[in-house]
C-alpha positions in Angstrom: 141.9 149.3 104.9 143.3 148.3 101.5 145.9 150.6 100.4 145.8 152.4 97.0 149.5 152.9 95.7 150.4 155.6 93.6 152.0 155.8 90.3 154.8 158.0 91.2 158.5 157.0 90.4 160.3 154.9 93.1 163.5 157.0 94.9 167.0 157.1 92.2 168.9 155.6 95.2 166.8 152.9 95.0 166.2 151.7 91.4 169.5 150.7 90.7 169.2 147.5 93.1 165.6 146.6 92.3 164.7 144.1 89.9 161.9 144.8 88.0 159.8 142.0 89.1 160.2 143.4 92.4 158.5 146.6 91.7 154.8 145.9 92.9 156.0 144.8 96.7 158.4 147.4 97.0 156.1 150.3 96.4 153.7 148.6 99.0 156.9 148.5 101.3 157.7 152.3 100.7 153.9 153.7 101.0 153.5 151.3 104.4 156.5 152.9 105.7 155.5 156.1 104.8 152.2 156.0 106.2 153.0 153.9 109.2 150.1 151.3 108.6 150.9 147.8 108.6 149.3 146.2 105.6 147.8 142.6 107.0 147.3 139.6 104.7 146.2 136.7 105.4 147.1 133.2 103.2 145.1 130.3 104.0 145.6 127.1 101.8 143.1 124.1 101.6 144.9 120.8 100.9 142.0 119.1 99.4 140.9 116.0 101.4 144.0 116.1 103.9 142.5 114.2 106.6 144.2 112.9 109.5 142.1 110.6 111.1 138.4 109.2 111.2 136.1 111.6 113.5 133.6 109.6 116.5 130.8 109.5 114.1 132.7 108.0 110.7 130.9 105.0 111.1 127.7 106.5 110.0 129.2 107.8 106.9 130.8 104.2 106.3 134.6 105.3 106.9 135.6 103.5 110.3 139.2 103.1 110.2 140.0 105.8 107.8 143.0 108.0 108.2 144.7 109.7 104.9 147.5 110.9 106.5 148.5 107.6 108.1 148.0 105.6 104.5 150.2 108.4 102.6 152.7 108.6 105.1 153.4 104.8 104.5 154.3 105.4 101.0 158.6 105.9 100.4 157.5 109.2 98.5 156.6 110.9 101.6 159.0 113.5 102.9 157.2 116.3 104.6 160.0 117.8 107.2 158.7 121.9 106.8 155.4 120.5 107.9 157.1 118.5 110.3 158.8 121.2 111.6 155.5 123.6 111.7 153.6 120.9 114.1 152.1 118.7 112.0 152.6 115.4 113.7 151.9 116.9 116.9 148.5 117.5 116.5 146.0 115.6 118.6 145.6 111.8 117.9 148.5 112.4 114.3 149.4 109.1 113.5 152.3 108.4 110.6 154.6 106.0 109.7 157.7 106.2 111.3 158.0 109.8 112.4 158.0 110.2 116.2 156.6 113.6 117.0 157.8 116.2 119.8 160.2 119.1 120.7 159.6 122.5 119.9 157.4 123.4 116.5 156.8 126.5 114.9 153.2 127.0 114.5 149.8 127.4 116.0 148.3 123.5 115.7 145.0 122.6 116.1 143.1 119.4 115.4 139.8 120.8 113.4 136.6 118.9 113.9 133.7 118.9 110.8 130.2 120.4 112.9 128.5 119.9 109.7 126.7 116.8 108.3 128.4 115.6 105.2 132.1 115.0 104.4 132.4 116.9 100.5 134.1 119.8 99.2 131.2 122.3 99.2 130.1 121.5 103.1 133.9 121.7 104.2 135.0 124.8 102.8 131.5 126.5 103.7 131.9 125.4 107.3 135.5 126.7 106.9 134.2 130.2 106.0 131.5 130.3 108.8 128.3 128.2 107.3 127.4 125.2 109.6 125.2 122.9 107.4 123.0 120.7 109.8 121.5 118.5 106.9 123.9 116.8 104.1 123.6 118.3 100.5 121.5 115.4 98.8 122.9 112.3 97.3 121.9 110.2 94.7 122.8 106.5 94.6 120.6 105.2 92.5 120.7 108.1 90.1 118.5 111.6 89.8 115.1 111.1 89.8 112.7 111.2 87.0 111.3 115.1 88.0 114.9 116.0 87.3 115.9 114.3 84.2 112.9 115.1 82.8 112.8 118.7 82.9 116.4 118.5 81.9 115.9 117.1 78.6 112.9 119.3 78.2 115.0 122.6 78.5 118.3 121.2 77.0 116.8 119.6 73.9 118.9 116.4 74.4 118.6 113.0 75.8 121.0 111.5 78.8 122.8 108.4 79.2 124.2 106.3 82.4 122.6 108.4 85.4 124.0 106.7 87.9 127.3 107.2 90.2 130.4 106.4 88.4 134.0 107.2 88.0 134.9 110.2 85.5 137.1 108.2 83.6 135.7 104.8 83.3 131.9 106.9 82.6 133.5 108.2 79.4 135.1 105.0 78.5 131.8 103.1 78.7 129.5 105.9 77.7 131.6 108.1 75.2 130.8 106.6 72.0 127.3 106.3 72.5 127.3 110.2 73.3 129.4 110.7 70.3 126.4 108.3 68.3 123.7 109.8 69.4 124.3 113.4 70.9 122.8 112.2 74.2 124.7 113.8 77.3 126.4 112.0 79.8 124.8 112.7 83.4 126.1 110.9 86.3 127.0 111.5 90.0 129.3 110.1 92.8 129.1 109.5 96.5 129.5 113.5 96.6 126.5 115.7 96.3 127.1 116.6 92.5 125.2 116.3 89.3 127.8 115.6 86.6 128.0 116.3 82.6 130.3 114.8 80.4 130.3 115.9 77.0 133.1 115.6 74.1 134.2 118.9 72.9 133.8 118.0 69.0 130.2 117.2 69.9 129.1 119.9 72.6 131.6 122.8 72.3 132.3 124.0 75.9 130.6 126.7 76.6 127.2 125.2 75.0 128.1 122.5 77.8 128.3 125.4 80.5 125.2 126.6 79.2 123.7 122.9 80.0 125.3 122.8 83.4 123.6 126.3 84.4 120.1 125.1 83.1 120.7 121.6 85.6 121.8 124.6 88.2 118.7 126.0 87.8 116.7 122.9 88.0 118.6 121.4 91.1 117.4 124.0 93.8 115.4 122.6 97.3 115.5 119.5 97.8 117.5 118.7 95.0 119.8 121.2 95.5 123.2 119.1 95.2 126.3 121.0 95.9 128.0 121.4 92.5 126.7 120.8 88.8 129.9 120.0 87.1 131.0 120.3 83.2 133.3 117.4 82.4 134.5 118.4 78.6 136.4 115.5 77.1 138.4 114.9 73.7 140.2 111.8 72.0 138.6 108.8 69.6 137.3 105.5 70.8 139.4 103.6 73.4 141.2 106.8 74.1 139.1 109.3 75.4 140.6 111.7 78.0 139.0 115.0 80.0 140.1 118.5 79.6 141.6 120.9 82.0 138.3 123.1 81.0 136.1 121.3 83.8 134.0 124.0 85.3 131.8 123.9 88.5 128.6 125.9 89.3 127.9 125.6 92.8 124.9 126.3 95.0 125.0 129.8 96.6 126.0 129.8 100.2 123.1 130.4 102.2 124.2 132.6 104.6 126.6 135.0 105.6 130.5 134.2 105.5 134.0 135.0 106.7 134.4 136.2 102.4 131.5 138.2 102.7 132.4 140.1 106.0 135.9 141.2 104.6 134.6 142.3 101.6 131.9 144.3 102.8 134.5 146.2 105.0 136.6 146.8 102.0 139.6 144.0 102.1 140.6 142.5 99.4 139.6 138.3 98.9 141.1 136.4 96.1 140.4 132.9 95.2 142.9 130.7 93.7 142.0 127.8 92.1 138.1 126.2 92.7 137.6 128.7 95.7 135.6 130.9 93.6 133.2 128.3 92.1 132.8 126.8 95.6 131.0 130.2 96.8 129.4 130.8 93.6 131.7 134.0 93.5 130.1 135.5 96.7 132.1 137.5 98.9 135.3 137.3 96.1 136.6 140.0 94.8 139.1 138.6 92.2 140.2 135.0 91.2 141.8 133.2 88.7 141.7 129.3 87.9 144.3 126.8 88.1 145.0 123.5 86.1 146.4 121.7 89.5 148.5 122.2 92.5 151.5 123.1 90.4 150.0 125.8 89.0 148.2 127.1 92.2 151.3 126.8 94.2 152.6 129.3 91.4 149.8 131.5 91.5 149.9 131.6 95.5 153.6 132.6 95.1 152.8 135.6 92.7 150.3 136.8 95.3 153.0 137.5 97.8 154.2 139.5 95.5 151.1 142.1 95.2 149.9 144.5 96.9 146.3 143.8 98.7 145.6 143.8 101.9 142.4 141.2 103.1 142.7 137.2 102.3 144.0 134.8 99.9 142.3 131.8 99.8 143.5 129.2 98.0 142.2 125.3 96.9 145.3 122.9 96.2 142.7 120.2 94.2 144.9 117.3 93.2 145.1 115.4 96.4 141.5 114.8 96.4 140.5 114.9 92.6 143.9 113.0 91.1 145.3 110.7 93.6 142.3 110.2 97.1 139.7 109.0 94.5 142.3 106.7 92.5 143.8 105.1 95.9 147.1 106.2 94.3 148.9 106.4 98.0 152.0 107.4 96.1 151.0 110.0 93.5 149.4 111.5 97.1 152.4 111.3 98.9 154.4 112.7 96.1 151.8 115.7 95.5 152.5 116.5 99.5 155.9 116.2 99.6 155.8 118.7 96.4 153.9 120.9 98.3 156.5 121.2 101.2 159.7 121.6 99.4 157.9 125.0 98.4 157.1 126.0 101.6 160.5 127.7 101.8 159.8 129.9 99.0 156.7 130.9 101.1 158.6 131.6 103.9 160.7 133.7 102.2 158.1 135.7 100.5 156.1 136.5 103.8 156.0 139.9 104.9 156.0 141.1 109.0 152.5 141.0 109.2 151.5 138.0 107.0 149.8 134.9 108.2 149.9 131.6 106.6 147.3 128.9 107.3 147.1 125.2 105.8 144.0 123.2 106.6 141.8 120.8 104.8 138.2 120.4 103.5 137.7 116.6 104.7 139.4 113.4 104.2 140.1 111.1 101.3 141.8 107.9 102.5 143.6 106.4 99.5 144.6 103.3 101.3 140.8 102.8 102.3 140.0 100.2 99.6 136.5 99.6 100.4 135.7 103.1 98.8 137.0 105.9 96.8 135.1 108.5 98.2 135.5 110.9 100.8 136.1 110.3 104.5 134.7 111.5 107.4 137.7 112.7 109.0 139.5 115.2 111.3 141.5 117.9 109.1 144.7 119.7 110.1 145.3 123.2 111.3 148.6 125.4 111.1 149.2 128.9 111.7 152.4 130.3 110.8 153.6 134.1 110.9 156.7 136.2 112.2 154.7 137.6 114.9 152.9 134.4 115.5 153.3 132.3 118.7 153.7 128.8 118.5 150.8 126.8 120.6 149.2 123.8 120.5 145.4 124.3 120.5 143.8 120.6 120.8 140.8 119.9 118.9 138.4 122.5 117.9 134.5 122.1 117.6 134.2 123.1 114.2 136.0 124.4 111.1 134.3 127.8 111.7 136.8 128.7 114.1 139.2 129.5 111.2 136.8 131.6 109.4 136.3 133.5 113.1 140.1 133.7 113.5 140.8 135.3 109.6 138.1 137.9 110.6 139.5 138.5 114.1 142.7 139.2 112.6 141.2 142.1 110.8 139.1 143.3 113.6 135.9 141.8 112.3 133.1 140.3 114.9 132.3 137.1 113.0 128.6 137.0 112.0 128.6 133.3 112.7 129.5 130.4 115.2 133.1 130.2 115.8 135.9 131.0 118.6 138.9 132.9 117.2 142.4 130.8 117.7 144.2 134.1 117.4 145.8 136.0 120.1 147.0 139.6 120.2 149.7 140.2 117.7 
């Protein structure tokens, strides 16, 4: 169970050698030793959209030939030696430009199959946590039906603009001026199961925009239960509108138990970094912190290695998807992966004896697939590393839920969902 640290002083013989910023982790180490206990922690990092090749049913999703990793590896900015050493390129079916995989690897590796119907953020994360979705969340390629829009207008007292699939940056360029003149909200969607509301911060204060999103979330239930309602505030003047960092997602509540619920129920900590809290509508999470992008997300993750907690730290790094995959920016995607990989030595250095690091993804978003800028139906990678983890290639798994089962197995919990642990006795 989680350890509660006492407020006593450090031993004087130790004090003179320890920097103040290390006190938190030192307290934990001292009490662990005195109690004779092992504090178990799992750091689960989702590289949002980092697919590794099309799944057999990709054609049904319009994604035949997609391979996010293969496309990104062609960039001259692609350099990920640490994940290569862990075994990324030895996962089943992985293809990368100019890389010949072989030899020993340092992590447990596997290719993850999405068993759910869909290819979006919500479905992917839910399955990682144990929920299999046999029906895809609803999408609206022709815009939202009148029954939805009419109720939204009635309850908000504002008209709407657009109501069709649109690029988030283009929609404010094309409708921003009219929005400012009329006060009407810009409502749009994408190939994902989302209802997005864009509004200028001077026209609609951010908290008011959030209120409108909560109204939409109440309306969009049942057969119209989209995965996320997203607030998209923007600023600037005509011809130069830009989205701000105060985006907020209002997600559908997970319909059944997840690994997060089971961990929390047993008294373990469940910390969420990035948009994890929103994806699960806060369900099963004990603390959370939002981030402005990958760089901050990585720094917050490093901070958590220095915190005294026992349980799961669940992280989403969103820039791969939001900034690069959806914009067909191969070099930007490659640079972001290279940046993350360069931070891994700092992660390894902070890992304690019983810590486990897991790296995976929730879907693909191939920046080299010019037919579309949407998510792609791809396998995802799984890398599991720790000082006591024996490297092994576990081939191709049947569901993302094996990750959730593995996390629970480490904490001695039987999963209440289908999924097979990939953890051997440590």
